[in-house]
C-alpha positions in Angstrom: -42.2 77.8 -130.9 -38.6 78.1 -129.6 -37.3 80.5 -132.2 -40.0 83.1 -132.3 -40.7 82.3 -136.0 -37.1 83.0 -137.2 -34.8 80.5 -138.8 -31.9 79.8 -136.5 -31.0 79.2 -132.9 -32.8 81.3 -130.2 -30.9 82.8 -127.3 -30.8 80.6 -124.2 -32.4 77.5 -125.9 -30.9 74.1 -126.8 -32.9 71.7 -128.9 -30.8 68.8 -130.2 -32.2 65.9 -132.3 -30.3 62.7 -132.4 -31.5 60.5 -135.3 -30.6 56.9 -135.2 -31.4 53.3 -136.2 -32.4 53.9 -139.8 -34.1 51.0 -141.5 -35.0 51.3 -145.2 -36.8 48.6 -147.1 -36.9 49.0 -150.9 -40.0 47.6 -152.7 -39.4 44.8 -155.3 -40.2 47.2 -158.2 -37.6 49.7 -156.9 -40.0 52.6 -157.2 -40.8 53.0 -153.5 -39.3 52.4 -150.1 -40.5 52.3 -146.5 -38.3 53.7 -143.8 -38.2 54.2 -140.1 -35.9 55.7 -137.6 -35.8 56.7 -134.0 -35.2 60.2 -132.7 -34.2 61.4 -129.3 -34.5 65.1 -128.5 -32.6 66.9 -125.8 -34.1 70.3 -124.9 -33.3 72.9 -122.3 -33.6 76.6 -121.6 -31.4 78.9 -119.6 -33.0 81.2 -117.0 -32.1 84.2 -119.1 -34.2 82.9 -122.0 -37.5 82.9 -120.0 -37.0 85.7 -117.4 -38.4 88.4 -119.8 -41.3 86.4 -121.2 -44.4 88.6 -121.1 -46.5 85.6 -119.9 -46.1 85.3 -116.1 -47.1 81.6 -116.3 -44.3 80.9 -118.7 -41.8 82.5 -116.4 -43.1 80.5 -113.4 -43.7 77.1 -114.9 -41.2 77.0 -117.8 -39.4 73.6 -118.1 -35.7 73.9 -117.7 -34.7 70.6 -119.3 -36.5 67.7 -120.8 -36.1 64.7 -123.2 -38.4 63.5 -125.9 -38.3 60.5 -128.2 -40.3 58.9 -131.0 -40.3 56.4 -133.8 -40.6 58.0 -137.2 -42.1 56.1 -140.1 -42.2 57.3 -143.7 -42.9 56.2 -147.3 -40.5 57.3 -150.0 -41.7 57.1 -153.6 -40.1 58.0 -157.0 -42.0 57.5 -160.1 -39.1 58.1 -162.5 -35.9 56.7 -160.9 -36.0 53.3 -159.3 -34.5 53.1 -155.8 -31.3 51.2 -155.7 -28.6 50.6 -153.1 -26.4 53.2 -154.9 -28.9 56.1 -154.9 -30.6 55.8 -151.5 
């Protein structure tokens, strides 16, 4: 979306993700764990990044700066190596 399909930063765009408050709970058998963390994303675009957009609506209504945040939840599983405090 922001990089035009290429890997790497795009001219005039800033998208920074702050990941924090990790909580990991290992199951009794040591073969799986549940985790959660919070993310706060800071985004912004410079006028130069949107002035040449071929879509006139994008040029007129483009956000210049915004924040996003969410709670991420995930399940980690390893069938061969038990999760321990030393290999998380």
